[in-house]
C-alpha positions in Angstrom: -39.5 -28.2 24.4 -39.2 -28.3 20.3 -42.6 -28.7 19.2 -42.2 -29.3 15.1 -46.0 -28.8 13.6 -47.1 -29.6 10.6 -46.6 -26.4 8.6 -43.2 -25.9 10.3 -41.8 -26.8 7.6 -43.7 -25.0 4.8 -44.2 -21.8 3.4 -42.4 -18.7 4.7 -40.0 -20.9 7.2 -38.6 -23.2 4.6 -38.6 -19.8 2.1 -36.4 -18.0 4.8 -34.5 -21.6 6.3 -33.0 -21.5 1.9 -32.4 -18.6 1.7 -30.4 -18.2 5.2 -29.2 -21.4 4.1 -28.0 -20.2 0.4 -26.5 -17.2 1.4 -24.8 -19.6 3.9 -23.1 -21.3 1.0 -22.0 -18.4 -0.7 -20.4 -16.4 1.5 -18.2 -19.7 2.7 -17.6 -20.6 -0.6 -16.6 -17.1 -1.2 -14.0 -17.0 1.5 -13.0 -20.5 1.9 -11.6 -19.8 -2.3 -9.2 -17.4 -1.8 -11.3 -14.9 -4.7 -9.8 -11.9 -1.8 -5.6 -10.6 -2.5 -3.8 -11.2 0.0 -1.9 -7.0 1.0 1.3 -8.8 0.5 0.6 -10.2 -2.9 -0.6 -6.6 -3.5 2.8 -5.4 -1.7 4.5 -8.1 -4.2 3.6 -6.1 -7.1 3.2 -2.6 -6.3 7.2 -3.6 -6.0 7.7 -5.1 -9.0 6.4 -2.4 -11.0 8.1 0.1 -10.0 12.0 -2.8 -10.2 10.7 -2.3 -13.6 10.0 1.1 -14.1 13.4 1.4 -12.6 15.0 0.1 -14.8 13.3 1.6 -17.8 15.2 3.4 -20.6 13.0 4.5 -22.5 13.5 3.5 -26.3 16.5 2.7 -28.5 18.3 6.0 -28.8 18.5 8.4 -32.2 22.9 7.6 -32.4 22.9 9.5 -36.0 22.6 13.2 -33.9 25.6 11.8 -32.1 28.6 14.0 -32.8 30.6 11.9 -30.0 32.2 13.6 -27.8 33.5 17.5 -28.3 35.4 19.7 -25.6 
């Protein structure tokens, strides 16, 4: 059923198998390494930045120009 001829693991067949195996290993490593950022992490970073921007009042106030409350 599965004939393995003497030239089966040489030349082009070996090169194809090697390339396919290398690609499979690379894809598996990338998918398992967690290098893809999840949507929840992205949303958390956006919310954190929004909260920082909300409380940002800018630079210090120049009090020398203030004359206090004048009705």
